[in-house]
C-alpha positions as CSV (number, residue, x, y, z in Angstrom):
1,M,-19.3,-38.5,-25.5
2,K,-18.3,-36.9,-28.6
3,M,-19.9,-33.6,-27.7
4,K,-18.3,-33.6,-24.2
5,G,-14.7,-34.2,-25.5
6,V,-15.2,-31.3,-28.0
7,V,-16.6,-28.9,-25.2
8,A,-13.3,-30.0,-23.4
9,V,-10.9,-29.4,-25.8
10,A,-12.3,-26.3,-26.4
11,L,-12.2,-25.0,-22.8
12,T,-8.6,-26.0,-22.7
13,A,-7.5,-24.1,-25.9
14,L,-9.6,-21.0,-24.7
15,L,-7.6,-21.2,-21.0
16,L,-4.5,-21.6,-23.0
17,N,-4.9,-18.7,-25.3
18,L,-6.3,-16.4,-22.5
19,P,-3.6,-13.2,-22.1
20,A,-1.7,-13.6,-19.0
21,S,-3.1,-10.1,-17.6
22,L,-6.4,-11.6,-17.3
23,I,-5.1,-14.7,-15.9
24,A,-3.3,-13.0,-13.1
25,A,-6.2,-10.7,-12.6
26,S,-8.6,-13.8,-11.4
27,S,-5.8,-14.6,-9.0
28,A,-6.4,-13.3,-5.4
29,A,-3.4,-10.8,-4.1
30,G,-3.8,-11.6,-0.8
31,K,-6.2,-12.2,2.4
32,M,-8.3,-9.3,3.6
33,I,-9.5,-9.7,7.9
34,T,-11.5,-7.0,8.9
35,T,-12.7,-6.0,12.4
36,G,-15.4,-3.9,12.2
37,S,-17.0,-2.9,9.0
38,A,-15.1,-2.2,5.6
39,E,-16.1,-2.2,2.1
40,V,-14.5,-3.2,-1.4
41,N,-15.4,-1.6,-4.3
42,G,-18.3,-0.2,-2.4
43,V,-19.8,-3.3,-1.4
44,A,-19.7,-4.3,2.7
45,V,-17.6,-7.4,2.6
46,P,-17.3,-10.4,5.4
47,A,-14.7,-10.1,8.0
48,V,-12.4,-12.8,6.1
49,T,-12.2,-12.6,2.2
50,S,-9.9,-12.3,-0.7
51,V,-8.4,-8.7,-2.1
52,F,-7.8,-8.6,-5.5
53,V,-5.5,-6.1,-7.7
54,G,-7.6,-3.1,-8.6
55,D,-9.8,-3.3,-5.5
56,H,-11.1,-0.1,-3.6
57,I,-10.9,-0.4,0.0
58,A,-12.8,1.6,2.5
59,T,-12.8,1.0,6.6
60,Q,-15.6,2.5,8.4
61,K,-15.6,4.4,12.0
62,E,-13.9,1.9,14.7
63,A,-13.2,-0.8,12.1
64,T,-9.7,-2.3,11.1
65,T,-8.7,-4.3,8.2
66,S,-5.4,-6.3,7.9
67,L,-4.2,-7.2,4.1
68,S,-1.7,-10.3,4.3
69,F,0.3,-11.3,1.1
70,A,2.7,-14.2,0.3
71,G,5.9,-13.8,1.8
72,G,4.4,-12.1,4.7
73,D,4.1,-8.9,4.0
74,S,1.3,-7.0,5.3
75,V,-0.5,-3.7,5.1
76,V,-3.1,-2.5,8.0
77,L,-5.5,0.0,7.3
78,P,-7.5,1.3,10.4
79,E,-11.0,3.2,10.8
80,L,-11.9,5.9,8.0
81,T,-9.2,5.0,5.7
82,K,-9.4,4.7,1.9
83,A,-6.8,3.0,-0.5
84,A,-6.9,1.2,-3.8
85,L,-4.5,-2.1,-4.4
86,N,-2.7,-2.1,-7.8
87,Q,0.4,-3.8,-9.2
88,K,3.4,-2.1,-10.7
89,D,6.6,-3.7,-12.0
90,G,5.8,-6.9,-10.0
91,R,5.3,-4.9,-6.6
92,F,1.9,-4.5,-4.8
93,V,0.9,-0.9,-5.0
94,V,-1.4,0.6,-2.2
95,N,-2.7,4.2,-3.6
96,L,-3.7,6.0,-0.3
97,E,-6.5,8.4,-1.0
98,D,-7.0,9.3,2.7
99,G,-6.4,8.1,6.0
100,T,-3.5,6.0,7.2
101,V,-1.6,2.4,6.3
102,S,0.6,0.6,8.8
103,V,3.2,-1.4,6.7
104,M,5.0,-4.3,7.3
105,N,7.8,-5.3,5.1
106,K,9.4,-9.0,5.0
107,T,10.1,-9.7,1.3
108,L,12.7,-8.9,-1.3
109,T,10.0,-6.7,-3.5
110,P,8.4,-4.6,-0.7
111,I,4.9,-3.0,-1.0
112,V,5.1,0.8,-2.3
113,I,2.7,3.0,-0.8
114,E,1.7,5.9,-3.4
115,V,0.6,9.2,-2.3
116,N,-0.1,11.8,-5.0
117,G,3.4,11.3,-6.5
118,A,5.1,10.4,-3.4
119,S,6.1,6.9,-3.3
120,I,7.0,5.2,-0.2
121,R,8.4,1.8,0.6
122,A,11.0,0.2,2.8
123,A,14.5,1.5,2.0
124,S,16.5,-1.8,1.8
125,S,15.6,-5.8,1.9
126,Q,15.7,-5.6,5.6
127,P,12.4,-5.8,7.6
128,A,10.6,-2.7,7.9
129,L,7.3,-1.1,9.8
130,Y,6.4,2.3,9.0
131,D,3.5,4.5,8.7
132,V,1.9,6.5,6.1
133,T,-0.7,9.0,7.0
134,V,-2.5,11.7,4.3
135,H,-5.2,13.8,5.2
136,G,-5.9,16.7,2.6
137,N,-2.3,18.6,1.6
138,M,-0.6,16.8,4.8
139,L,1.5,13.9,4.5
140,R,3.4,11.8,7.7
141,V,5.5,9.0,7.7
142,V,6.9,7.4,10.8
143,A,9.5,4.7,10.8
144,H,9.1,2.5,13.4
145,S,11.9,-0.1,12.7
146,G,14.1,-0.6,9.6
147,A,13.8,2.5,7.3
148,A,11.4,3.9,5.0
149,F,12.5,5.6,1.5
150,V,10.2,8.5,0.4
151,E,10.4,9.9,-3.0
152,T,8.5,12.5,-4.6
153,P,9.0,14.6,-7.7
154,N,11.6,17.3,-5.8
155,R,13.2,15.1,-3.1
156,S,14.0,11.8,-1.5
157,G,15.6,10.1,1.2
158,N,15.6,7.5,3.8
159,I,13.5,7.9,7.2
160,E,15.3,6.1,10.1
161,A,13.6,4.2,12.6
162,G,12.4,6.4,15.1
163,N,12.0,9.5,12.9
164,V,8.9,10.9,11.2
165,L,8.6,13.1,8.4
166,T,6.0,15.4,7.7
167,A,5.3,17.4,4.5
168,T,2.8,19.5,2.9
169,V,1.4,19.8,-0.5
170,S,2.0,23.0,-2.6
171,A,0.7,23.5,-6.1
172,G,3.5,24.8,-8.3
173,P,5.7,22.6,-10.4
174,P,9.2,21.2,-8.8
175,P,11.9,23.6,-9.0
176,A,14.4,23.4,-12.4
177,G,16.7,20.6,-12.5
178,A,14.7,18.5,-9.6
179,G,14.7,14.7,-9.5
180,G,11.7,13.2,-11.2
181,G,11.6,16.3,-13.4
182,G,8.6,18.0,-14.5
183,G,6.6,17.2,-11.7
184,G,4.4,14.6,-14.0
185,G,1.1,16.4,-13.4
186,F,1.5,15.5,-9.5
187,P,1.5,18.2,-6.4
188,V,5.1,18.9,-5.3
189,W,5.4,18.0,-1.5
190,A,7.5,20.2,0.4
191,V,9.3,18.6,3.6
192,A,7.8,20.7,6.6
193,T,9.6,18.7,9.5
194,I,12.1,15.6,10.2
195,A,12.4,15.0,13.6
196,V,12.1,12.1,16.5
197,A,8.9,10.5,16.6
198,A,6.8,10.6,19.6
199,G,6.1,7.4,21.3
200,A,5.5,4.0,19.8
201,G,2.9,5.2,17.3
202,L,0.0,4.0,15.6
203,G,1.4,1.0,13.6
204,V,3.3,-1.1,16.3
205,G,0.1,-1.0,18.2
206,I,-1.8,-2.1,15.2
207,Y,0.5,-4.4,13.8
208,E,0.7,-6.4,16.9
209,A,-3.2,-6.1,17.8
210,T,-4.0,-7.9,14.6
211,K,-0.9,-9.7,13.9
212,S,-2.6,-13.3,15.1
213,S,-5.6,-13.1,13.3
214,S,-4.0,-12.1,10.0
215,S,-1.9,-15.3,10.1
216,P,0.3,-15.5,8.0
217,S,17.4,10.1,6.7
218,S,16.5,12.5,4.5
219,N,18.9,14.3,1.6
């Protein structure tokens, strides 16, 4: 009994003295529900699993993965999409490497989508639904409801509901005096077009299709 007591005290002391970062890392960030096949950190996962900060997610052909978070925010990854889940300044950050994500924002701390130095999030505390697509040197943001705020080293502004922004990446640094300064080693996105989006778009269709299973203007 004495030995058990000593072990219990030692374990309690160890837990109390663990760095906060390690404790946070052990807690699931959200739930991941997949139709089809998806991998987390290179390993195939079941249809329902937990997702953690630091995870790298990849969906296979004809697959759809839905990530749901506390408060009702969600991110949907359709087929052939690669992204990583991180956290910064109290917000979840999805680093989109290739493919598309559809984001439903309902909270006051919206999820941030980062793409090679470009940052996209809901424009305000109001609910928003938008898509972000990246393929090679092309970036596309479609706002379905609410507005998406797009920020790059050289430009920022809102994409209002029903509008689409298309940008291409250039290798040079941002112009002198541009917002974000110096480029920070990131490529520079040059806005190609801002136009009215055609049709309902990907985000609405994907979100409506997975909602039940997941339960839970430019300057």
